[in-house]
All heavy atoms as an XYZ file, in Angstrom:
912
protein
N      47.345    109.487     90.112
C      48.755    109.603     90.303
C      49.153    110.324     91.531
O      50.385    110.240     91.865
C      49.351    110.272     89.057
C      49.356    109.388     87.838
S      50.888    108.440     87.737
C      51.522    109.003     86.325
N      48.317    110.952     92.248
C      48.667    111.631     93.415
C      49.218    110.814     94.492
O      50.159    111.016     95.193
N      48.577    109.588     94.779
C      49.068    108.628     95.654
C      50.361    108.124     95.316
O      51.278    107.956     96.113
C      48.004    107.577     95.839
C      46.616    108.040     96.394
C      48.556    106.449     96.762
C      45.574    107.087     96.553
N      50.569    107.823     94.029
C      51.858    107.227     93.538
C      53.021    108.236     93.788
O      54.071    107.926     94.275
C      51.769    106.744     92.108
C      53.034    106.084     91.497
C      53.370    104.905     92.295
C      52.743    105.791     90.164
N      52.702    109.508     93.545
C      53.689    110.648     93.710
C      54.058    110.710     95.157
O      55.181    110.873     95.518
C      53.150    111.929     93.312
C      53.038    111.967     91.732
O      53.842    111.258     90.971
O      52.248    112.863     91.211
N      53.065    110.569     96.052
C      53.282    110.620     97.487
C      54.239    109.412     97.869
O      55.049    109.628     98.708
C      51.977    110.634     98.242
C      51.244    111.992     98.177
O      51.871    112.894     97.773
O      50.027    112.000     98.601
N      53.944    108.332     97.405
C      54.701    107.112     97.708
C      56.172    107.316     97.278
O      57.095    106.933     98.000
C      54.089    105.855     97.036
C      55.091    104.661     97.195
C      52.724    105.552     97.713
N      56.352    107.847     96.085
C      57.742    108.034     95.471
C      58.432    109.110     96.348
O      59.607    108.837     96.830
C      57.658    108.526     94.101
C      58.990    108.960     93.521
C      57.161    107.415     93.157
N      57.721    110.198     96.750
C      58.370    111.253     97.569
C      58.708    110.627     99.026
O      59.694    110.957     99.413
C      57.332    112.427     97.675
C      57.377    113.205     96.379
C      57.866    113.368     98.819
C      56.263    114.268     96.247
N      57.803    109.864     99.592
C      58.116    109.260    100.911
C      59.306    108.257    100.857
O      60.079    108.241    101.711
C      56.833    108.604    101.430
C      55.718    109.675    101.863
O      56.129    110.759    102.187
N      54.502    109.194    101.967
N      59.322    107.522     99.729
C      60.383    106.513     99.509
C      61.692    107.280     99.442
O      62.727    106.833     99.964
C      60.129    105.604     98.295
N      61.727    108.367     98.588
C      62.866    109.190     98.477
C      63.421    109.755     99.826
O      64.520    109.667    100.195
C      62.780    110.267     97.511
C      62.766    109.895     96.044
C      62.620    111.070     95.104
C      62.635    110.655     93.646
N      62.468    111.723     92.754
N      62.446    110.137    100.589
C      62.705    110.771    101.888
C      63.299    109.723    102.864
O      64.319    109.910    103.562
C      61.451    111.514    102.600
O      61.068    112.517    101.791
N      62.613    108.493    102.812
C      63.097    107.376    103.605
C      64.493    107.038    103.216
O      65.360    106.701    104.026
C      62.114    106.245    103.553
N      64.792    106.969    101.930
C      66.101    106.514    101.474
C      67.173    107.586    101.831
O      68.283    107.192    102.238
C      66.076    106.391    100.006
N      66.914    108.852    101.850
C      67.823    109.902    102.241
C      68.060    109.717    103.708
O      69.278    109.868    104.128
C      67.193    111.274    101.957
C      67.244    111.603    100.439
C      66.605    112.930    100.216
O      66.192    113.636    101.111
O      66.462    113.290     99.016
N      67.009    109.486    104.486
C      67.208    109.283    105.921
C      68.046    108.153    106.215
O      69.026    108.143    107.091
C      65.858    109.182    106.656
N      67.806    106.951    105.548
C      68.562    105.786    105.732
C      70.028    106.007    105.329
O      70.980    105.668    105.930
C      68.035    104.534    105.023
C      69.027    103.394    104.905
C      66.777    104.153    105.547
N      70.266    106.716    104.175
C      71.610    107.081    103.702
C      72.409    107.918    104.882
O      73.531    107.722    105.076
N      71.734    108.884    105.364
C      72.317    109.697    106.383
C      72.684    108.935    107.546
O      73.807    108.932    108.134
C      71.417    110.880    106.805
C      71.309    111.976    105.721
C      70.426    113.066    106.261
C      70.353    114.083    105.180
N      69.365    115.101    105.486
N      71.722    108.040    108.006
C      71.980    107.198    109.178
C      73.178    106.223    108.875
O      74.061    106.102    109.823
C      70.724    106.366    109.583
C      70.958    105.690    110.872
C      70.872    106.652    112.042
C      70.839    105.807    113.321
N      71.238    106.720    114.406
N      73.152    105.692    107.715
C      74.266    104.752    107.368
C      75.671    105.518    107.338
O      76.647    105.020    107.866
C      74.109    104.068    105.990
N      75.677    106.770    106.933
C      76.849    107.538    106.957
C      77.303    107.913    108.303
O      78.473    107.836    108.614
N      76.410    108.046    109.220
C      76.707    108.313    110.522
C      77.267    107.040    111.116
O      78.250    107.142    112.013
C      75.419    108.713    111.379
C      74.967    110.173    111.088
C      73.619    110.531    111.769
O      72.937    109.536    112.181
N      73.347    111.764    111.818
N      76.743    105.890    110.939
C      77.259    104.657    111.494
C      78.547    104.427    110.977
O      79.547    103.965    111.704
C      76.322    103.460    111.076
C      74.993    103.650    111.766
C      76.909    102.156    111.332
C      73.841    102.616    111.427
N      78.924    104.635    109.646
C      80.259    104.513    109.098
C      81.239    105.443    109.829
O      82.334    105.074    110.208
C      80.275    104.768    107.573
C      81.629    104.853    107.115
C      79.534    103.549    106.911
N      80.822    106.713    110.015
C      81.694    107.709    110.663
C      81.997    107.282    112.152
O      83.132    107.363    112.527
C      81.040    109.107    110.705
C      80.918    109.773    109.266
O      81.706    109.221    108.444
O      80.166    110.644    109.153
N      81.019    106.762    112.876
C      81.153    106.285    114.157
C      82.102    105.060    114.274
O      82.990    105.005    115.090
C      79.863    105.981    114.886
C      80.011    105.232    116.162
C      79.074    107.213    115.161
N      81.920    104.211    113.289
C      82.847    103.063    113.278
C      84.306    103.379    112.900
O      85.212    102.868    113.539
C      82.300    102.029    112.112
O      81.087    101.475    112.399
N      84.480    104.357    112.043
C      85.742    104.767    111.777
C      86.449    105.462    112.923
O      87.556    105.245    113.302
C      85.890    105.841    110.567
C      85.499    105.273    109.214
C      85.525    106.279    108.123
C      85.357    105.679    106.709
N      85.234    106.727    105.770
N      85.685    106.196    113.723
C      86.212    106.954    114.809
C      86.581    105.888    115.955
O      87.600    105.903    116.636
C      85.197    107.930    115.424
C      85.006    109.073    114.667
C      83.825    110.060    115.174
C      86.274    110.020    114.574
N      85.731    104.881    116.079
C      85.936    103.780    117.021
C      87.244    103.023    116.620
O      88.073    102.577    117.568
C      84.814    102.725    117.144
C      83.708    103.307    117.899
C      82.559    102.252    117.983
N      81.516    102.831    118.852
C      80.246    102.352    118.848
N      79.988    101.280    118.086
N      79.351    102.899    119.633
N      87.430    102.708    115.394
C      88.656    102.030    114.965
C      89.948    102.929    115.203
O      90.891    102.452    115.773
C      88.554    101.741    113.440
C      87.482    100.659    113.234
C      89.869    101.377    112.842
C      87.137    100.327    111.787
N      89.746    104.248    114.898
C      90.937    105.117    115.211
C      91.201    105.236    116.729
O      92.430    105.201    117.175
C      90.531    106.564    114.786
C      90.589    106.658    113.250
O      91.198    105.863    112.529
N      89.943    107.729    112.682
N      90.260    105.308    117.617
C      90.439    105.158    119.008
C      91.174    103.855    119.452
O      92.081    103.938    120.156
C      89.116    105.395    119.730
C      89.340    105.092    121.207
C      88.633    106.820    119.642
N      90.713    102.657    118.761
C      91.333    101.442    119.155
C      92.766    101.447    118.875
O      93.677    100.927    119.496
C      90.518    100.369    118.630
N      93.082    101.950    117.593
C      94.403    101.951    117.056
C      95.411    102.872    117.993
O      96.525    102.463    118.282
C      94.451    102.487    115.664
C      93.936    101.498    114.607
C      93.759    102.112    113.140
O      93.828    103.314    113.029
O      93.582    101.227    112.310
N      94.876    104.006    118.375
C      95.596    104.829    119.158
C      95.804    104.157    120.612
O      96.836    104.248    121.143
C      94.901    106.241    119.376
C      95.066    107.070    118.047
C      95.594    107.053    120.519
C      94.320    108.311    117.874
N      94.742    103.579    121.170
C      94.917    102.840    122.374
C      95.968    101.752    122.260
O      96.770    101.593    123.209
C      93.605    102.277    122.911
C      92.719    103.204    123.568
O      93.228    104.207    124.090
N      91.406    103.053    123.496
N      96.086    100.981    121.209
C      97.078     99.957    120.988
C      98.389    100.625    120.934
O      99.424    100.072    121.493
C      96.690     99.226    119.701
N      98.480    101.715    120.280
C      99.894    102.401    120.258
C     100.199    102.941    121.524
O     101.419    102.795    122.001
C      99.887    103.589    119.201
C     101.139    104.224    118.941
C     102.156    103.371    118.302
O     101.881    102.314    117.646
O     103.422    103.621    118.567
N      99.403    103.433    122.309
C      99.664    103.832    123.743
C     100.114    102.693    124.512
O     101.191    102.821    125.300
C      98.419    104.595    124.302
C      98.172    105.894    123.731
C      98.615    104.700    125.866
C      96.813    106.514    124.069
N      99.451    101.564    124.450
C      99.887    100.286    125.163
C     101.277     99.894    124.821
O     102.127     99.471    125.620
C      98.802     99.221    124.883
O      97.593     99.497    125.502
N     101.585     99.874    123.484
C     102.928     99.576    122.963
C     103.994    100.500    123.595
O     105.027    100.042    124.049
C     103.055     99.635    121.503
C     102.406     98.527    120.772
C     102.710     98.718    119.233
C     101.662     97.947    118.367
N     101.824     98.286    117.016
N     103.630    101.792    123.623
C     104.628    102.723    124.141
C     104.805    102.653    125.646
O     105.873    102.742    126.189
C     104.251    104.160    123.677
C     104.420    104.324    122.252
C     104.204    105.736    121.785
N     104.232    105.759    120.343
C     104.574    106.744    119.634
N     104.727    107.868    120.104
N     104.480    106.636    118.306
N     103.726    102.332    126.393
C     103.829    102.087    127.771
C     104.666    100.820    128.058
O     105.595    100.786    128.910
C     102.437    101.747    128.463
C     101.732    102.996    129.008
C     100.468    103.216    128.662
C     102.397    104.016    129.805
C      99.734    104.294    129.199
C     101.670    105.055    130.217
C     100.389    105.219    130.046
O      99.683    106.332    130.371
N     104.500     99.814    127.263
C     105.370     98.595    127.416
C     106.749     98.918    127.050
O     107.621     98.431    127.848
C     104.773     97.537    126.337
C     105.540     96.213    126.523
C     105.029     95.100    125.601
O     103.873     95.247    125.020
O     105.719     94.155    125.391
N     107.019     99.642    126.086
C     108.434     99.933    125.742
C     109.106    100.825    126.832
O     110.206    100.594    127.173
C     108.462    100.706    124.436
N     108.326    101.720    127.399
C     108.815    102.532    128.483
C     109.067    101.708    129.742
O     110.149    101.795    130.341
C     107.847    103.678    128.776
C     108.141    104.526    130.005
C     109.515    105.280    129.811
C     107.099    105.614    130.320
N     108.195    100.817    129.956
C     108.298     99.893    131.201
C     109.607     98.979    131.095
O     110.308     98.852    131.992
N     109.721     98.535    129.841
C     110.896     97.640    129.598
C     112.235     98.498    129.787
O     113.129     97.980    130.342
C     110.857     97.035    128.173
C     111.890     96.023    127.999
C     111.741     95.204    126.595
O     110.618     95.298    126.097
O     112.760     94.727    126.156
N     112.149     99.725    129.183
C     113.355    100.560    129.383
C     113.659    100.946    130.751
O     114.868    100.801    131.255
C     113.153    101.918    128.593
C     114.273    102.960    128.854
C     115.389    102.894    128.281
C     114.012    103.999    129.733
C     116.346    103.744    128.587
C     114.854    104.939    130.077
C     116.075    104.863    129.442
O     117.065    105.725    129.843
N     112.630    101.202    131.514
C     112.801    101.479    132.977
C     113.404    100.319    133.662
O     114.222    100.347    134.545
C     111.623    102.123    133.654
C     111.645    102.162    135.157
C     111.258    103.454    132.995
N     112.697     99.196    133.352
C     113.142     97.887    134.107
C     114.629     97.556    133.864
O     115.284     97.320    134.800
C     112.270     96.807    133.544
C     112.694     95.349    133.923
C     112.392     94.915    135.252
C     113.400     94.518    133.174
C     112.742     93.662    135.673
C     113.739     93.337    133.513
C     113.430     92.874    134.820
O     113.784     91.572    135.177
N     115.025     97.656    132.549
C     116.415     97.441    132.265
C     117.401     98.491    132.823
O     118.447     98.114    133.289
C     116.609     97.265    130.747
C     115.935     96.087    130.142
C     116.396     94.738    130.616
O     117.554     94.607    131.071
O     115.640     93.803    130.756
N     116.987     99.706    132.790
C     117.968    100.739    133.199
C     117.966    100.953    134.740
O     118.973    101.574    135.280
C     117.612    102.136    132.499
O     116.392    102.597    132.875
N     117.005    100.454    135.501
C     116.830    100.812    137.005
C     117.070     99.544    137.749
O     116.912     99.627    138.935
C     115.598    101.425    137.272
S     115.379    103.096    136.501
N     117.413     98.372    137.129
C     117.606     97.132    137.870
C     118.558     97.270    139.103
O     118.227     96.887    140.218
C     118.106     96.029    137.022
C     117.065     95.430    136.202
C     117.573     94.266    135.326
N     117.927     93.103    136.179
C     117.155     92.070    136.394
N     116.053     91.958    135.681
N     117.486     91.087    137.139
N     119.763     97.849    138.828
C     120.729     97.990    139.898
C     120.270     98.953    140.995
O     120.511     98.746    142.100
C     122.045     98.482    139.278
C     122.729     97.437    138.430
C     124.023     97.907    137.852
O     124.591     98.834    138.338
O     124.422     97.332    136.813
N     119.572     99.997    140.660
C     119.171    100.945    141.655
C     118.054    100.464    142.510
O     117.840    100.821    143.584
C     118.692    102.305    140.910
C     119.845    103.135    140.546
C     119.285    104.449    139.918
N     119.331    104.217    138.403
C     118.783    104.950    137.638
N     118.003    105.927    137.898
N     118.914    104.656    136.308
N     117.262     99.422    141.961
C     116.217     98.980    142.671
C     116.583     97.642    143.482
O     115.782     97.023    144.155
C     114.979     98.517    141.686
C     114.329     99.654    141.006
C     113.398     99.095    139.918
C     113.630    100.501    142.016
N     117.780     97.346    143.400
C     118.322     96.064    144.082
C     118.046     96.123    145.721
O     118.117     95.069    146.306
C     119.829     95.907    143.808
N     117.967     97.324    146.204
C     117.863     97.407    147.718
C     116.241     97.428    148.097
O     115.917     97.306    149.218
C     118.357     98.632    148.211
C     119.832     98.708    148.062
C     120.538     99.946    148.484
O     119.847    100.775    149.166
O     121.732    100.161    148.162
N     115.368     97.424    147.099
C     113.943     97.509    147.311
C     113.480     96.053    147.237
O     113.361     95.496    146.145
C     113.310     98.417    146.367
C     111.735     98.525    146.526
O     111.212     97.586    147.061
O     111.134     99.491    146.172
N     113.080     95.391    148.358
C     112.652     94.019    148.354
C     111.532     93.771    147.406
O     111.491     92.756    146.696
C     112.436     93.494    149.779
N     110.529     94.521    147.487
C     109.411     94.277    146.573
C     109.735     94.454    145.119
O     109.248     93.623    144.407
C     108.211     95.373    146.845
C     106.887     95.136    146.147
C     105.876     96.069    146.598
O     105.951     96.711    147.631
O     104.820     96.119    145.819
N     110.572     95.343    144.737
C     111.009     95.457    143.431
C     111.787     94.311    143.036
O     111.685     93.702    141.920
C     111.874     96.750    143.147
N     112.663     93.735    143.878
C     113.502     92.616    143.515
C     112.537     91.395    143.374
O     112.866     90.648    142.431
C     114.556     92.346    144.794
C     115.180     91.065    144.596
C     115.553     93.443    144.725
N     111.660     91.276    144.216
C     110.638     90.150    143.960
C     109.949     90.190    142.647
O     109.817     89.172    141.959
N     109.451     91.344    142.316
C     108.804     91.509    141.078
C     109.746     91.303    139.822
O     109.348     90.681    138.796
C     108.126     92.879    140.874
C     107.049     93.081    141.956
C     106.205     94.317    141.708
C     105.055     94.408    142.736
N     104.133     93.361    142.853
N     111.001     91.708    139.898
C     112.008     91.487    138.926
C     112.310     90.024    138.742
O     112.436     89.571    137.628
C     113.216     92.308    139.155
C     113.128     93.897    138.959
S     114.669     94.710    139.073
C     114.984     94.699    140.690
N     112.302     89.262    139.865
C     112.579     87.937    139.897
C     111.387     87.182    139.092
O     111.646     86.181    138.319
C     112.761     87.363    141.247
N     110.279     87.680    139.425
C     109.171     86.991    138.610
C     109.169     87.273    137.172
O     108.913     86.402    136.408
C     107.720     87.621    139.198
C     107.421     87.252    140.684
C     106.221     88.100    141.298
O     105.726     88.968    140.554
O     105.842     87.744    142.363
N     109.522     88.458    136.732
C     109.667     88.754    135.421
C     110.808     87.844    134.806
O     110.635     87.412    133.669
C     109.908     90.260    135.144
C     108.642     91.095    135.486
C     110.452     90.568    133.705
C     108.811     92.499    135.492
N     111.928     87.790    135.457
C     113.117     87.089    134.985
C     112.634     85.522    134.822
O     113.082     84.926    133.769
C     114.285     87.253    135.955
C     114.826     88.542    135.978
O     114.594     89.349    135.007
O     115.617     88.870    136.872
N     111.890     85.068    135.709
C     111.428     83.685    135.632
C     110.510     83.540    134.317
O     110.658     82.529    133.715
C     110.740     83.175    136.939
C     110.175     81.820    136.822
C     111.241     80.773    136.508
O     112.411     80.917    136.997
O     110.870     79.709    135.922
N     109.612     84.405    134.187
C     108.751     84.324    132.992
C     109.576     84.395    131.685
O     109.309     83.709    130.726
C     107.675     85.444    133.066
C     106.535     85.211    134.097
C     105.752     86.453    134.262
C     105.763     83.926    133.810
N     110.533     85.311    131.635
C     111.401     85.493    130.562
C     112.147     84.106    130.259
O     112.238     83.710    129.094
C     112.387     86.654    130.682
C     113.438     86.664    129.602
C     111.741     87.935    130.658
N     112.662     83.514    131.306
C     113.369     82.230    131.135
C     112.411     81.185    130.579
O     112.792     80.316    129.802
C     113.959     81.763    132.516
C     115.066     82.662    132.880
O     115.748     83.248    132.049
N     115.466     82.651    134.198
N     111.167     81.155    131.130
C     110.217     80.085    130.639
C     109.926     80.367    129.200
O     109.865     79.485    128.372
C     108.915     80.182    131.431
C     109.019     79.735    132.843
C     107.656     79.854    133.617
O     106.666     80.171    133.144
N     107.848     79.744    134.951
N     109.692     81.640    128.772
C     109.416     81.954    127.409
C     110.568     81.674    126.470
O     110.306     80.990    125.530
C     109.155     83.471    127.257
C     108.787     83.861    125.881
C     109.079     85.301    125.527
N     110.473     85.728    125.789
C     110.893     86.931    125.969
N     110.017     87.936    126.038
N     112.164     87.281    126.157
N     111.735     81.874    126.944
C     112.980     81.544    126.075
C     113.092     80.084    125.851
O     113.365     79.608    124.832
C     114.278     82.173    126.763
C     114.270     83.661    126.659
O     113.324     84.282    125.935
O     115.127     84.224    127.359
N     112.817     79.322    126.942
C     112.911     77.847    126.916
C     111.838     77.306    125.939
O     112.144     76.535    125.058
C     112.776     77.174    128.236
N     110.586     77.866    126.042
C     109.511     77.387    125.086
C     109.864     77.797    123.695
O     109.565     77.023    122.779
C     108.165     77.928    125.644
C     107.657     77.312    126.917
C     106.433     78.128    127.398
C     107.335     75.848    126.681
N     110.339     79.032    123.612
C     110.640     79.464    122.137
C     111.787     78.579    121.522
O     111.587     78.301    120.386
C     111.094     80.919    122.230
O     109.977     81.776    122.708
C     111.436     81.359    120.813
N     112.697     78.292    122.342
C     113.829     77.400    121.787
C     113.252     76.077    121.426
O     113.537     75.465    120.383
C     114.964     77.251    122.815
C     116.071     76.297    122.349
C     117.139     76.200    123.348
C     118.401     75.425    122.874
N     118.209     74.515    121.743
N     112.339     75.441    122.262
C     111.781     74.144    121.953
C     110.952     74.228    120.634
O     110.959     73.427    119.808
C     110.868     73.715    123.152
C     110.337     72.295    122.916
C     109.481     71.978    124.198
O     109.578     72.493    125.242
O     108.865     70.853    124.072
N     110.104     75.360    120.529
C     109.283     75.474    119.346
C     110.154     75.628    118.108
O     109.848     75.087    117.104
C     108.415     76.715    119.563
C     107.474     77.138    118.534
C     106.438     75.996    118.298
C     106.794     78.393    118.779
N     111.256     76.489    118.201
C     112.121     76.660    117.052
C     112.752     75.365    116.663
O     112.747     75.078    115.420
C     113.154     77.805    117.388
C     114.232     77.827    116.410
C     112.439     79.190    117.466
N     113.171     74.604    117.633
C     113.800     73.382    117.350
C     112.826     72.380    116.600
O     113.175     71.724    115.637
C     114.329     72.624    118.547
C     115.501     73.303    119.105
O     116.106     74.169    118.453
O     115.815     73.165    120.363
N     111.641     72.414    117.044
C     110.636     71.373    116.494
C     110.251     71.906    115.101
O     109.832     71.051    114.212
C     109.321     71.418    117.347
C     109.529     70.639    118.619
C     108.325     70.270    119.394
C     108.578     69.652    120.626
N     109.002     68.333    120.549
N     110.351     73.109    114.791
C     110.019     73.791    113.441
C     111.183     73.815    112.512
O     111.087     74.223    111.391
C     109.424     75.103    113.562
C     108.060     75.208    114.325
C     107.626     76.707    114.498
O     108.396     77.499    114.705
N     106.345     76.819    114.566
N     112.311     73.199    112.975
C     113.552     73.319    112.123
C     113.842     74.831    111.702
O     114.080     74.991    110.520
C     113.478     72.409    110.909
C     113.489     70.926    111.385
O     114.151     70.604    112.299
N     112.657     70.151    110.569
N     113.918     75.601    112.716
C     114.163     77.044    112.427
C     115.374     77.414    113.299
O     115.805     76.717    114.207
C     112.952     77.949    112.936
C     111.644     77.526    112.209
C     111.406     78.593    110.984
C     110.102     78.236    110.363
N     109.717     79.153    109.446
N     115.933     78.543    113.048
C     116.995     79.165    113.782
C     116.575     80.609    114.082
O     115.853     81.213    113.332
C     118.294     79.139    112.962
C     118.289     79.926    111.736
C     119.444     79.482    113.888
N     116.966     81.090    115.244
C     116.599     82.456    115.631
C     117.834     83.374    115.483
O     118.867     82.974    115.956
C     116.092     82.533    117.109
C     115.762     83.895    117.589
C     114.907     81.618    117.299
N     117.618     84.471    114.916
C     118.699     85.504    114.659
C     119.132     85.932    116.096
O     118.267     86.442    116.850
C     118.232     86.645    113.824
S     119.499     87.944    113.620
N     120.506     85.948    116.311
C     120.780     86.428    117.669
C     120.785     87.971    117.861
O     120.866     88.442    119.036
C     122.311     85.987    117.752
C     122.742     85.742    116.291
C     121.491     85.409    115.546
N     120.722     88.662    116.708
C     120.615     90.163    116.793
C     119.107     90.566    116.875
O     118.861     91.407    117.727
C     121.272     90.806    115.533
C     121.069     92.294    115.540
C     122.721     90.438    115.575
N     118.326     90.179    115.903
C     116.930     90.725    115.923
C     115.896     89.833    116.461
O     114.709     90.186    116.677
C     116.519     91.123    114.487
S     116.269     89.904    113.273
N     116.108     88.563    116.557
C     115.195     87.570    117.141
C     114.304     86.992    116.037
O     113.452     86.099    116.431
N     114.442     87.407    114.852
C     113.535     86.798    113.786
C     113.790     85.373    113.451
O     115.031     84.896    113.533
C     113.622     87.618    112.399
C     112.854     87.025    111.321
C     112.591     88.048    110.391
C     111.727     87.602    109.103
N     110.479     86.967    109.384
N     112.840     84.507    113.251
C     113.037     83.179    112.944
C     113.277     82.948    111.455
O     112.587     83.562    110.650
C     111.849     82.215    113.365
C     111.564     82.260    114.894
C     110.387     81.398    115.269
O     109.986     80.621    114.454
N     109.991     81.550    116.437
N     114.233     82.062    111.171
C     114.480     81.701    109.762
C     114.654     80.327    109.638
O     114.806     79.547    110.537
C     115.874     82.482    109.336
O     115.709     83.863    109.368
N     114.641     79.854    108.348
C     114.823     78.433    108.044
C     116.205     77.947    108.541
O     117.195     78.761    108.567
C     114.722     78.181    106.585
O     115.209     76.878    106.219
N     116.283     76.773    108.988
C     117.521     76.295    109.615
C     118.625     76.262    108.474
O     119.830     76.273    108.807
C     117.306     74.885    110.223
C     118.508     74.558    111.195
C     117.218     73.782    109.149
C     118.154     73.596    112.272
N     118.235     76.182    107.250
C     119.226     76.253    106.234
C     119.636     77.651    105.743
O     120.588     77.898    104.855
C     118.657     75.529    104.937
O     117.535     76.204    104.444
C     118.470     74.093    105.141
N     119.019     78.723    106.285
C     119.328     80.154    105.897
C     120.680     80.409    106.377
O     121.090     80.117    107.569
C     118.382     81.110    106.505
N     121.479     81.112    105.637
C     122.778     81.575    105.996
C     122.807     82.995    106.642
O     123.668     83.305    107.407
C     123.714     81.575    104.827
C     124.029     80.092    104.307
C     124.926     80.114    103.106
O     125.500     81.177    102.783
N     125.298     78.896    102.722
N     121.785     83.805    106.209
C     121.681     85.103    106.735
C     120.284     85.445    107.087
O     119.233     84.942    106.569
C     122.135     86.162    105.613
C     123.506     86.064    105.293
C     123.886     85.225    104.137
C     124.492     86.669    105.899
C     125.200     85.072    103.801
C     125.835     86.634    105.672
C     126.220     85.800    104.507
O     127.505     85.618    104.180
N     120.049     86.240    108.152
C     118.781     86.684    108.524
C     118.110     87.540    107.429
O     118.675     88.486    107.082
C     118.889     87.503    109.908
S     117.312     88.119    110.513
N     116.862     87.150    107.199
C     116.120     87.938    106.209
C     115.684     89.382    106.705
O     115.342     90.140    105.871
C     114.873     87.100    105.748
O     114.011     86.908    106.750
N     115.719     89.462    107.980
C     115.279     90.771    108.569
C     116.443     91.766    108.640
O     116.281     92.896    108.310
C     114.662     90.522    109.901
C     114.028     91.776    110.448
O     113.187     92.343    109.829
N     114.294     92.119    111.747
N     117.566     91.281    109.251
C     118.605     92.278    109.510
C     120.008     92.015    108.792
O     120.836     92.749    108.859
C     118.906     92.435    110.994
S     119.579     90.967    111.739
N     120.031     90.789    108.248
C     121.225     90.409    107.395
C     122.375     89.828    108.205
O     123.466     89.530    107.652
N     122.155     89.605    109.433
C     123.275     88.912    110.309
C     123.516     87.552    109.812
O     122.492     86.789    109.429
C     122.748     88.942    111.718
O     122.548     90.204    112.212
C     123.742     88.215    112.633
N     124.635     87.195    109.733
C     125.145     85.864    109.401
C     124.696     84.742    110.417
O     124.894     84.983    111.657
C     126.557     85.748    109.207
C     127.111     84.516    108.652
C     128.611     84.595    108.173
C     129.078     83.302    107.612
N     128.924     83.140    106.271
N     123.941     83.785    109.919
C     123.319     82.840    110.864
C     124.199     81.523    110.994
O     124.121     80.853    111.997
C     121.958     82.535    110.451
C     120.933     83.621    110.416
C     119.634     83.193    109.861
C     120.734     84.150    111.799
N     124.989     81.251    109.928
C     125.744     79.937    109.968
C     127.205     80.199    109.700
O     127.577     81.162    109.089
C     125.219     78.990    108.955
O     125.316     79.566    107.660
C     123.793     78.576    109.169
N     127.980     79.367    110.289
C     129.467     79.521    110.023
C     129.841     78.875    108.691
O     129.156     78.005    108.206
N     130.924     79.406    108.131
C     131.279     78.874    106.832
C     132.239     77.725    107.022
O     132.910     77.486    107.911
C     132.156     80.011    106.093
C     131.191     81.073    105.585
C     131.916     82.036    104.601
O     132.812     81.709    103.905
O     131.563     83.159    104.731
C-alpha cells in the first residue's frame, strides 16, 4: 500500500497545484476584463468630450483653416450617416424620435424611450 499512498498523495498535490493555477488564470481573466471595460469607458468619455468641444468651439475655430477642413469632413460624414439612417429606417418601416433618436415602429404614437409624441392626432 505504500506505492498507492504515494500515488494518492502525489495526485492530491497535483490537483491542488492545478486548482491554484486555475484560480490564478481566472483572476487574470477577471482583471483583463476589468481593464477592457475601463478602457471602453475612457474611450466613451473621450468621444463625449470631443463632441462637446467640437460643438462648443465651432465658431471660435472658424478662422483656423485646418480646423475648418476637419469640421467639414465631420459634417460630411454626419450627413452621409443621417441619409443612410433615414433610408434604413424607411426600409424597416420605423420612425426615429426627434428628441432621443430611438427607432420605433411606424405605428407607434409615443417614443418608448423618452415618451415624445411621434404622430399627430
